[in-house]
C-alpha positions in Angstrom: 0.0 0.0 -0.1 1.4 3.4 -0.9 0.5 6.6 0.9 -0.4 9.3 -1.6 -0.7 13.0 -1.0 -4.1 14.1 -2.3 -3.5 17.8 -2.3 -4.3 20.7 0.2 -6.5 20.3 3.1 -9.2 22.8 3.8 -9.3 24.7 7.1 -12.5 26.7 7.3 -11.9 29.3 10.0 -12.1 33.0 10.8 -8.3 33.1 10.5 -8.6 32.3 6.8 -7.3 29.4 4.7 -4.3 27.4 5.7 -2.9 24.9 3.3 -1.8 21.6 4.8 -1.0 18.2 3.1 -2.6 14.9 3.8 0.5 12.8 3.6 1.8 11.3 6.9 4.4 13.6 8.4 6.6 12.1 11.1 6.1 13.7 14.6 9.1 15.6 15.9 11.6 13.2 17.3 10.5 10.1 15.4 13.3 8.2 13.5 13.0 7.1 9.9 12.8 3.6 11.2 10.0 4.4 13.5 8.1 6.2 10.7 8.5 3.2 8.4 6.7 1.2 11.0 3.7 3.2 11.4 5.3 5.8 13.8 6.2 3.3 16.4 9.8 3.5 17.5 11.4 0.0 17.9 12.9 -0.7 21.4 11.6 2.7 22.6 12.0 2.6 26.4 10.0 5.9 26.7 6.8 4.3 25.7 4.3 1.7 26.9 2.3 -0.2 24.2 -1.0 -2.1 24.2 -1.6 -4.6 21.3 -4.8 -5.8 22.7 -8.0 -3.8 22.1 -9.8 -3.9 25.5 -12.7 -1.4 25.5 -14.0 -2.8 28.7 -10.6 -2.4 30.6 -10.5 1.1 32.2 -6.8 0.7 32.9 -6.2 0.4 29.1 -7.0 4.1 28.6 -4.0 6.5 28.2 -3.9 9.5 30.5 -3.1 12.9 28.9 -2.7 16.1 30.9 -0.9 19.4 31.2 -1.8 20.3 34.8 -4.7 22.5 33.5 -6.6 19.9 31.3 -6.6 16.2 32.1 -8.3 13.5 29.9 -8.5 9.7 29.6 -8.5 8.5 25.9 -10.4 5.4 25.2 -8.5 2.5 23.7 -10.2 3.2 20.4 -8.2 6.4 20.2 -10.9 8.9 21.1 -14.4 9.7 22.2 -16.2 8.6 25.3 -16.2 5.2 27.1 -18.5 4.2 29.9 -17.3 1.0 31.8 -20.7 0.2 33.4 -22.0 -0.2 36.9 -19.7 -3.0 38.0 -16.5 -0.7 37.7 -16.8 2.1 40.1 -14.8 5.1 41.5 -13.6 5.5 44.9 -15.1 7.4 47.8 -17.1 9.7 47.9 -18.8 9.4 44.5 -18.7 5.6 44.0 -20.1 5.9 40.5 -19.4 4.0 37.3 -16.1 4.7 35.7 -15.8 6.5 32.4 -13.2 8.4 30.3 -13.5 11.9 31.7 -12.1 15.3 30.9 -11.4 17.6 33.8 -10.3 21.2 34.1 -8.3 22.1 37.1 -10.3 24.4 39.5 -13.7 23.8 37.8 -15.9 22.4 40.5 -19.5 21.9 41.2 -21.0 23.0 44.5 -22.3 19.7 45.7 -21.9 17.8 49.0 -21.3 14.1 48.2 -20.2 13.3 51.7 -20.7 14.8 55.2 -17.5 16.8 55.1 -17.2 18.5 51.8 -19.0 21.2 49.8 -17.5 20.8 46.3 -16.7 18.1 43.8 -14.9 18.2 40.5 -17.0 18.7 37.4 -16.5 16.6 34.2 -16.6 18.2 30.8 -18.0 16.9 27.6 -15.6 14.6 25.8 -13.5 16.6 23.3 -11.5 13.7 21.5 -14.3 12.4 19.3 -13.4 11.9 15.6 -15.5 9.0 14.5 -15.5 7.2 11.1 -18.7 5.9 9.4 -18.7 3.5 6.5 -21.6 1.4 5.1 -23.8 2.2 8.1 -21.1 1.2 10.7 -19.3 3.4 13.0 -15.7 3.3 14.4 -16.1 4.8 17.8 -15.2 3.9 21.4 -17.4 0.8 21.6 -16.4 -0.5 18.1 -16.7 -4.3 17.8 -13.3 -5.8 18.7 -13.8 -8.6 16.2 -13.7 -6.0 13.4 -10.2 -4.8 14.3 -6.8 -6.1 13.4 -3.3 -4.8 13.6 -4.4 -2.8 16.8 -1.6 -0.9 18.5 -1.9 2.0 21.0 1.2 3.6 22.3 1.6 6.2 25.1 4.9 8.0 24.7 5.8 9.5 28.2 8.5 11.6 26.7 6.3 13.8 24.4 2.9 12.9 26.2 1.3 11.7 22.9 -1.1 8.9 22.5 -0.9 7.1 19.0 -3.6 4.6 18.2 -3.4 2.5 15.1 -5.8 -0.2 13.8 -7.1 -1.8 10.7 -10.9 -1.7 10.8 -13.0 -4.0 8.7 -16.7 -3.2 9.3 -17.8 -5.6 6.5 -16.3 -7.8 3.7 -16.3 -4.9 1.2 -14.7 -2.2 3.4 -11.3 -2.1 5.2 -9.6 1.0 6.5 -6.3 1.9 8.3 -6.8 4.3 11.1 -4.2 6.3 13.0 -5.1 8.7 15.8 -2.5 11.0 17.4 -3.7 12.8 20.4 -2.1 15.2 22.9 -3.0 17.9 25.5 -0.5 20.7 25.0 2.0 21.4 27.6 3.0 24.6 25.8 -0.6 26.0 25.7 -2.6 25.3 28.9 -6.0 25.6 27.1 -5.3 23.4 24.1 -5.9 19.8 23.2 -5.3 18.4 19.7 -6.3 15.2 17.8 -5.4 14.1 14.3 -6.9 11.2 12.5 -5.4 9.7 9.4 -7.7 7.4 7.3 -6.4 5.2 4.6 -9.2 3.3 2.9 -8.7 0.0 0.9 -11.8 0.8 -1.1 -13.2 3.6 -3.1 -16.6 5.1 -2.0 -18.5 7.2 0.5 -16.9 7.9 3.9 -17.9 10.1 6.9 -15.8 11.7 9.6 -17.6 13.2 12.5 -16.2 15.8 14.9 -18.1 15.3 18.1 -18.1 17.1 21.4 -20.0 14.5 23.4 -22.1 15.6 26.4 -22.4 12.0 27.6 -19.2 12.4 29.4 -20.3 15.5 31.3 -20.9 15.2 35.0 -22.2 17.8 37.4 -22.7 20.4 34.8 -25.6 22.1 33.1 -25.4 22.9 29.3 -25.5 26.5 28.4 -24.3 26.5 24.7 -24.1 24.0 21.9 -23.6 25.3 18.4 -21.9 24.2 15.2 -20.8 26.2 12.1 -19.9 24.0 9.2 -18.6 27.0 7.2 -16.1 27.7 9.9 -15.6 24.0 10.7 -16.2 25.0 14.4 -18.2 23.5 17.2 -18.7 25.3 20.5 -20.1 23.8 23.7 -20.5 25.6 27.1 -21.5 24.2 30.4 -21.9 25.7 33.9 -20.8 23.8 37.0 -23.8 22.8 39.0 -24.7 25.1 41.9 -22.2 27.8 40.7 -21.8 30.6 38.3 -18.6 29.1 36.8 -18.8 28.3 33.1 -16.4 26.4 30.8 -16.3 26.2 27.0 -14.9 23.8 24.6 -14.3 25.1 21.0 -13.3 22.6 18.3 -11.9 23.9 14.9 -11.4 21.1 12.3 -9.2 20.9 9.4 -10.4 18.5 6.7 -9.4 17.5 3.2 -11.3 19.2 0.3 -13.1 15.9 -0.4 -15.1 16.2 2.8 -18.0 18.6 3.2 -19.5 19.5 6.6 -23.0 19.4 7.9 -24.0 20.4 11.5 -25.4 17.7 13.7 -28.5 18.3 15.7 -27.5 19.6 19.1 -28.6 17.8 22.2 -27.8 19.3 25.6 -24.0 19.6 25.7 -23.5 17.5 22.6 -22.7 19.1 19.2 -20.6 18.4 16.2 -20.1 18.5 12.5 -20.5 15.5 10.0 -17.9 15.6 7.2 -19.0 13.5 4.2 -17.2 12.7 0.9 -16.0 10.1 -1.5 -12.5 8.6 -1.0 -10.2 6.6 -3.3 -8.5 3.4 -2.3 -4.9 3.8 -1.2 -5.0 7.5 -0.5 -4.6 8.9 3.1 -7.0 11.5 4.4 -6.1 13.5 7.5 -8.6 15.3 9.7 -7.3 17.4 12.7 -9.2 19.0 15.5 -7.9 21.8 17.6 -9.8 22.2 20.8 -9.7 25.3 23.0 -10.9 24.6 26.6 -11.3 27.5 29.1 -13.2 28.5 32.1 -13.9 31.7 33.9 -10.7 31.1 35.8 -8.8 32.0 32.6 -10.4 35.4 32.1 -13.7 37.3 32.0 -14.8 35.7 28.6 -13.9 32.0 28.6 -15.7 31.3 25.3 -13.6 34.0 23.6 -10.5 32.6 25.1 -11.2 29.0 24.0 -12.1 30.2 20.5 -9.0 32.2 20.1 -6.9 29.2 21.3 -8.6 26.9 18.8 -8.4 29.3 16.0 -4.8 30.3 16.5 -3.6 26.7 16.9 -5.4 25.5 13.8 -3.7 28.3 11.9 -0.4 27.2 13.5 -1.0 23.6 12.3 -0.4 20.1 13.9 3.3 19.9 13.4 4.1 23.3 14.9 1.7 22.8 17.8 3.1 19.3 18.6 6.6 20.5 18.4 6.2 23.2 21.0 4.3 20.7 23.2 7.0 18.1 22.8 9.7 20.7 23.6 7.9 21.7 26.8 7.8 18.1 27.9 11.4 17.7 27.0 12.3 20.5 29.5 10.3 18.7 32.2 12.2 15.6 31.6 15.7 17.1 32.4 15.6 16.0 36.0 15.8 12.3 36.3 16.3 9.3 38.5 18.5 6.7 36.9 19.2 3.2 38.2 21.6 1.4 35.9 20.8 -2.3 35.3 17.3 -1.9 36.6 15.0 -1.6 33.6 12.1 -2.5 35.8 12.7 0.6 37.9 13.1 2.7 34.8 9.8 1.4 33.6 8.2 2.4 36.9 9.8 5.7 37.3 8.8 7.2 34.0 5.1 6.6 34.2 5.0 7.5 37.8 6.7 10.9 37.2 4.6 11.3 34.1 1.4 10.9 36.0 2.5 13.5 38.6 3.7 16.1 36.0 0.5 15.6 33.9 -1.5 16.7 37.0 0.2 19.9 38.0 1.2 23.1 36.3 3.4 26.1 37.3 1.9 29.3 38.0 -1.7 28.0 38.5 -3.8 28.4 41.8 -4.7 24.8 42.3 -3.1 21.9 44.2 -2.9 18.3 43.1 -5.5 15.7 43.9 -5.1 12.0 44.7 -5.9 11.0 41.1 -4.6 14.2 39.5 -6.8 15.1 36.6 -7.3 11.6 35.4 -10.6 10.8 37.1 -13.0 12.0 39.7 -11.7 9.5 42.3 -12.0 11.1 45.7 -14.3 13.7 44.1 -11.2 15.6 42.8 -10.8 17.0 46.3 -7.6 18.2 47.9 -6.3 16.0 50.7 -3.1 15.6 52.8 -2.0 13.6 49.7 -0.8 16.8 48.2 1.5 18.1 51.0 2.7 14.7 52.4 3.0 12.4 49.4 3.3 14.5 46.1 4.8 17.8 47.2 8.2 16.4 48.4 9.0 14.9 44.9 8.0 18.2 43.2 10.1 20.1 45.7 13.2 18.0 45.0 13.0 18.2 41.3 10.5 20.9 40.2 10.2 23.6 42.9 8.2 25.8 40.4 5.6 23.1 40.4 5.8 22.6 44.1 4.9 26.2 44.7 1.4 25.5 43.3 0.8 23.2 46.2 1.8 25.7 48.9 0.3 28.7 47.1 -3.1 26.9 47.0 -3.1 27.0 50.8 -1.9 30.6 50.8 -4.8 31.7 48.6 -7.2 29.8 50.8 -5.9 31.4 54.1 -8.7 33.9 54.4 -11.4 31.0 54.2 -9.3 28.9 56.6 -9.4 31.8 59.1 -13.2 32.0 58.5 -13.5 28.3 59.2 -11.8 28.7 62.6 -13.9 31.7 63.5 -17.0 29.4 62.9 -15.7 27.4 65.8 -15.1 30.6 67.9 -11.4 30.1 67.5 -8.6 32.0 66.1 -6.0 31.1 63.5 -6.6 29.0 60.4 -8.4 25.6 60.0 -8.2 23.9 56.6 -10.8 21.2 55.9 -9.7 17.6 55.5 -11.0 17.5 52.0 -12.7 19.9 49.8 -12.2 21.8 46.5 -10.8 25.2 45.8 -12.9 27.2 48.1 -11.6 25.2 51.2 -14.8 26.0 53.0 -15.7 23.7 55.9 -18.9 21.8 55.2 -20.0 22.5 58.7 -18.2 23.5 61.9 -19.6 20.4 63.5 -17.3 18.2 61.5 -14.5 20.1 59.9 -12.4 20.3 63.0 -12.9 16.7 64.0 -11.5 15.1 61.0 -7.8 14.5 60.7 -6.5 17.8 61.9 -3.0 16.5 61.6 -3.5 18.0 58.1 -2.8 21.5 59.5 0.6 20.4 60.7 1.5 18.9 57.2 0.4 22.1 55.6 2.7 24.1 57.9 5.6 21.7 57.3 5.3 22.0 53.5 5.3 25.8 53.7 8.5 25.7 55.7 10.1 23.1 53.5 9.4 25.2 50.4 11.2 28.1 52.1 14.0 25.9 53.2 14.6 24.4 49.8 14.2 27.6 47.8 15.6 30.1 50.2 12.8 32.6 49.0 12.6 35.0 51.9 10.2 37.3 50.2 7.8 34.4 49.7 8.2 33.4 53.2 7.3 36.9 54.5 4.4 37.4 52.2 3.0 33.9 51.9 4.4 31.0 53.9 4.8 32.6 57.3 1.2 34.0 57.5 -0.1 30.4 56.8 2.3 28.7 59.3 1.6 31.1 62.1 -2.2 31.1 61.5 -2.1 27.3 61.8 0.0 27.5 65.0 -2.5 30.0 66.5 -5.4 27.7 65.8 -3.5 24.8 67.2 -2.6 26.9 70.3 -6.3 27.4 71.2 -7.5 24.0 69.9 -5.4 22.1 72.4 -7.0 24.1 75.2 -5.4 24.9 78.6 -2.6 22.9 80.2 -4.2 20.1 82.3 -3.1 19.3 85.9 -0.7 16.7 84.6 1.3 19.6 83.2 0.7 18.8 79.5 -1.5 19.9 76.7 -3.8 17.4 75.1 -5.5 17.0 71.8 -9.0 15.7 72.1 -10.9 14.6 70.1 -8.4 13.9 67.4 -7.8 11.5 64.4 -4.6 10.5 63.0 -4.1 9.0 59.5 -5.1 5.5 60.5 -8.6 5.5 59.0 -9.5 2.3 60.9 -9.9 4.7 63.9 -12.2 7.6 63.3 -11.8 9.4 66.7 -9.1 9.2 69.4 -7.4 11.2 72.1 -3.8 12.3 71.8 -3.0 10.9 68.4 0.8 10.5 68.3 0.9 11.9 64.7 -1.3 14.9 65.6 0.5 15.8 68.8 4.0 15.4 67.4 3.0 17.4 64.5 1.7 20.2 66.8 5.2 20.2 68.5 6.8 20.6 65.1 4.3 23.3 64.0 5.1 25.3 67.2 8.8 25.3 66.5 8.3 26.1 62.8 6.0 29.0 63.6 8.5 30.5 66.0 11.3 30.4 63.3 9.0 31.6 60.5 7.7 34.5 62.6 11.1 35.8 63.5 12.3 35.6 60.0 9.1 37.3 58.6 8.8 39.9 61.3 5.5 38.6 62.7 4.4 38.4 66.3 5.5 35.3 68.1 2.7 33.8 70.2 4.1 33.1 73.7 2.0 29.9 74.0 3.9 28.3 71.1 7.0 27.6 73.1 5.1 26.3 76.1 3.0 24.0 73.9 6.1 22.7 72.2 7.7 21.9 75.5 4.6 20.4 77.1 2.5 18.8 74.4 1.4 15.3 75.6 2.4 12.1 73.7 0.7 8.8 74.3 2.7 6.4 76.5 4.9 3.8 74.9 3.2 0.6 73.9 6.6 -1.1 73.9 9.9 0.5 74.9 10.7 3.4 72.6 7.5 3.2 70.7 4.6 5.6 71.4 1.2 4.2 71.1 -0.7 5.4 68.1 -3.2 7.1 70.4 -4.2 7.0 74.0 -5.5 3.4 74.6 -4.2 1.8 71.4 -3.6 -1.8 72.0 -1.7 -3.0 68.8 -4.5 -3.3 66.3 -4.0 -3.4 62.5 -3.7 0.0 61.0 -4.7 1.1 57.6 -1.7 3.2 56.5 1.3 4.9 57.7 0.6 7.0 60.8 2.8 7.1 63.9 5.9 6.3 61.8 5.4 9.8 60.1 6.5 11.5 63.3 10.1 10.4 62.3 9.6 11.4 58.7 8.4 13.9 57.4 8.4 15.2 60.9 11.6 14.9 62.9 10.2 14.0 66.3 12.8 13.4 69.1 12.4 12.8 72.7 14.3 10.9 75.4 13.6 7.2 75.0 12.0 7.5 71.6 13.3 4.9 69.1 12.7 5.6 65.4 13.8 2.3 64.3 11.7 0.4 66.9 8.7 2.5 65.9 9.3 1.7 62.2 9.5 -2.1 62.9 6.5 -2.1 65.2 4.1 -0.3 63.0 5.0 -1.7 59.7 4.4 -5.1 61.1 0.9 -3.9 61.8 0.1 -2.0 58.7 -2.5 -3.6 56.4 -0.8 -4.7 53.2 -4.1 -4.2 51.4 -4.2 -0.5 52.5 -3.3 2.4 50.3 -0.1 2.0 48.5 2.0 5.1 49.6 2.9 3.7 53.1 5.9 1.6 51.9 7.5 4.7 50.6 7.9 6.2 54.0 9.2 2.8 55.1 11.9 3.1 52.4 12.9 6.5 53.7 13.1 5.6 57.3 14.7 2.3 56.8 17.4 3.9 54.7 18.2 5.9 57.8 17.6 3.4 60.6 17.4 -0.1 59.1 19.1 -0.2 55.6 18.8 -3.8 55.1 15.1 -3.4 54.6 15.3 -0.4 52.2 15.2 -2.4 49.0 12.3 -4.4 50.3 10.3 -1.2 51.1 11.1 0.3 47.7 10.0 -2.8 45.8 6.8 -3.0 47.9 6.1 0.8 47.3 5.5 0.1 43.5 5.6 -3.4 42.1 2.2 -4.7 43.6 0.4 -1.5 42.3 1.6 -1.1 38.8 -0.9 -2.2 36.2 -0.6 -2.9 32.4 -0.6 -1.7 29.8 0.5 1.8 30.7 2.2 1.0 34.0 0.2 3.5 36.1 -0.4 2.8 39.8 -3.5 1.6 41.5 -4.3 2.8 45.0 -4.3 -0.9 46.3 -2.8 -4.2 45.4 -6.3 -5.8 45.4 -9.8 -4.7 44.7 -10.3 -2.8 47.9 -8.0 -0.1 49.6 -8.4 -1.3 53.1 -11.2 -3.1 55.0 -13.4 -0.1 55.6 -13.1 1.3 52.1 -16.2 2.8 50.3 -15.9 2.3 46.6 -13.0 0.8 44.6 -9.3 1.7 44.6 -8.5 5.0 43.0 -7.1 5.0 39.5 -4.7 6.6 38.4 -3.3 7.0 42.0 -1.0 10.0 41.6 -0.6 9.9 45.4 1.1 6.5 45.2 3.2 7.6 42.3 4.5 10.6 44.3 5.1 8.4 47.3 7.2 5.9 45.3 9.3 8.7 43.7 9.7 10.3 47.2 11.1 7.0 48.5 13.7 7.0 45.8 14.6 10.7 46.2 14.7 11.0 50.1 15.6 7.3 51.0 19.0 6.4 49.3 20.1 10.0 49.3 19.2 10.8 52.9 17.9 14.1 51.7 16.2 16.3 54.4 15.3 20.0 54.1 16.7 22.3 56.9 16.8 26.0 57.2 20.6 25.8 57.0 20.5 23.8 53.8 19.8 20.3 52.5 21.1 17.4 54.5 22.7 14.4 52.6 23.6 11.0 54.0 23.7 8.6 51.0 23.2 4.8 51.1 22.8 2.2 48.3 19.9 -0.2 48.5 21.0 -3.8 48.0 19.0 -4.1 44.7 20.9 -1.3 43.0 24.5 -2.8 42.8 25.4 -0.5 39.9 24.4 2.6 41.8 21.8 5.4 41.2 21.9 8.9 40.0 19.6 11.8 40.8 19.9 14.6 38.2 18.9 18.2 38.7 18.1 18.2 42.4 17.0 21.7 43.1 18.5 23.7 45.9 17.7 27.4 45.7 18.7 28.6 42.2 21.2 25.8 41.8 20.9 22.2 40.5 22.9 19.2 41.7 23.6 15.7 40.4 24.1 12.9 42.9 25.9 9.9 41.8 25.5 7.1 44.5 28.0 4.2 43.9 29.2 1.4 46.2 32.6 2.9 46.4 31.4 6.5 47.2 29.0 9.3 46.3 29.8 12.3 44.3 27.7 15.5 44.3 28.2 18.1 41.5 26.7 21.5 40.9 25.4 21.3 37.4 24.0 24.7 37.2 23.9 27.8 39.4 26.3 28.8 42.1 27.8 27.1 45.2 25.6 25.1 47.5 26.3 24.3 51.2 25.0 21.0 52.4 24.9 19.3 55.8 26.7 15.8 55.8 27.5 13.2 58.5 30.9 15.0 58.7 29.5 18.5 59.0 28.7 21.3 56.6 30.4 21.2 53.1 30.2 23.7 50.3 30.1 22.3 46.7 31.3 24.6 44.0 30.8 24.4 40.2 33.6 22.1 38.8 34.6 20.9 42.3 32.5 17.8 43.2 31.9 16.8 46.8 32.7 13.2 47.8 30.8 11.4 50.5 30.9 7.9 51.9 28.1 5.6 50.7 26.5 3.6 53.5 26.0 0.0 52.5 22.5 -1.6 52.7 23.6 -4.4 55.1 26.8 -3.3 57.0 
């Protein structure tokens, strides 16, 4: 079969006529060998490939995102897929799964559980380019028996999904189809899909550009129009219970052979049907450029989405993809390399991809447990952001980490209002909610996992410690930290006759216990917050609450359950726990007290942690064992990823089985960005011994037993400088790869690393 250029393509748009060709053009970065084989690179270790068409398998849908827009693409290559009632999302929605499109910050006002007021809205599906031949349609639910030579490839390097198949709807018709789809990293409001059709017959053919309202959730249609003369379809929706609107505008470039007719609109569904006569052996390319915007982008989101769609169509597919790929190439400059461990390479890249696809520099939203891949956990913001995802971003991408801390900065006025609703001072952030961060009701907001406030304060301080941005600390971080400390100072109440402050009621991270008294995690976090607030206030010139020091010195901790190991809470008797809880007082907090044993605490609680619980627990086990029990570090690292990775695209599930803990409502989250962030955090902070301190980062490297050839961390960010750490059995070298000198704390004391003069450290062995 030869590919023939059939002449110019027609782009009908307000920007005029743009001439494109229909012949296959290799995407930037594709080799000639890859092009000769249908655009698939041979031996490409940056991609995952599915060669089995599984429309019923929700894990077989690639995830595309740029931190503003997130979308799941069905195995067919585009459109909308509903997986039925047997496959459900996690708490709190517990609804049938589907391939959704989400816009960061676009939320409906809807209480789906007793402690939230918002839930993320889902937009109509934008990636629908269907093909009709002889009364049959190629779409998401196409008959698998009609497909051969199926191959779907997700390239992590350039965040592009390529789907190829030969479709034979009947004995007289056979077509080769190729979809190339991406959500632009270079343009936050742009998504693009290109379809190339090569028929093996001559005759009529229809391609339909569809914006499909069947995918919409928790929105009300406001606009649905199609203009065949411009090749443009517009759909608008309003998030339920709000005045927030979002618009999708699709501009389509088609060959001259295809003429357009508007489809009847239905709610938030609209599109254009392009009909024509095609010739056997010729390739026809249709490309859609979709602008997606909400009121958060400006006063007129429809105009913004339209301008993005029009200008990108004028730019063309190759140019739009090139700038998108270049933006992703810059994101991939930091790296974690483990020679000889291809399995880890194949876990690290999709884990980092899923995190990066879910966050964007300069925006006002945090990252959710499933990122922008689904409405698992309602798209709400939990402790996952600060505790499990933020540390990875801080080490490699501080500009992305800032979105997590700035989200809480922007919500500080509401957090202060939440506290006032209790009659208290300071700031109270809800355990889970959307962008407004408003407590669902004072009766519950302050009784649900208030350890969150301490983790928010810690992240604010860590951001300052890693970046050294004193202006940000004065203007943003310190007000948040001190407001949380002021809330905790009144929340713990007066000192009791035993000479200590107590936290009651409380709840730690162990969700098998809903209410407790003197949770070790909560109380140790309060101690840390008091110390952090004193330091932050002094640096920022803010008042120092005299109660902070007294609380830090006299905050109660539950008695030891065995020597050196504090009970999880007052009255704890050694029961199974759902996920990492008390061990967190050692990391990310740095609790220290006479008689406290971090290694004994690690051993005691991991022996009681439910292996069927959420998957991020083992990552903190890797970090703590690297410091206190290095023989177990490799075991924890392996357990933090291998049981949770799922084919074909190697993303992580929340649980190793079909439930995330014994008391779970709904099914495990997918794609579990929290777990991906935890796994990466284990690699970044375990073997390196990395800890953030006001005086600079601390390093104490060790080499896990399963990495005999060593490991390298590239572009570790410290202030304005970047470091490369090469951990080898014979020793560790630390280089400044960009920026100026960096002072680090080491087991031998402070050391300054200068460009061109590496620092050499001893590498601790896994099992001395």
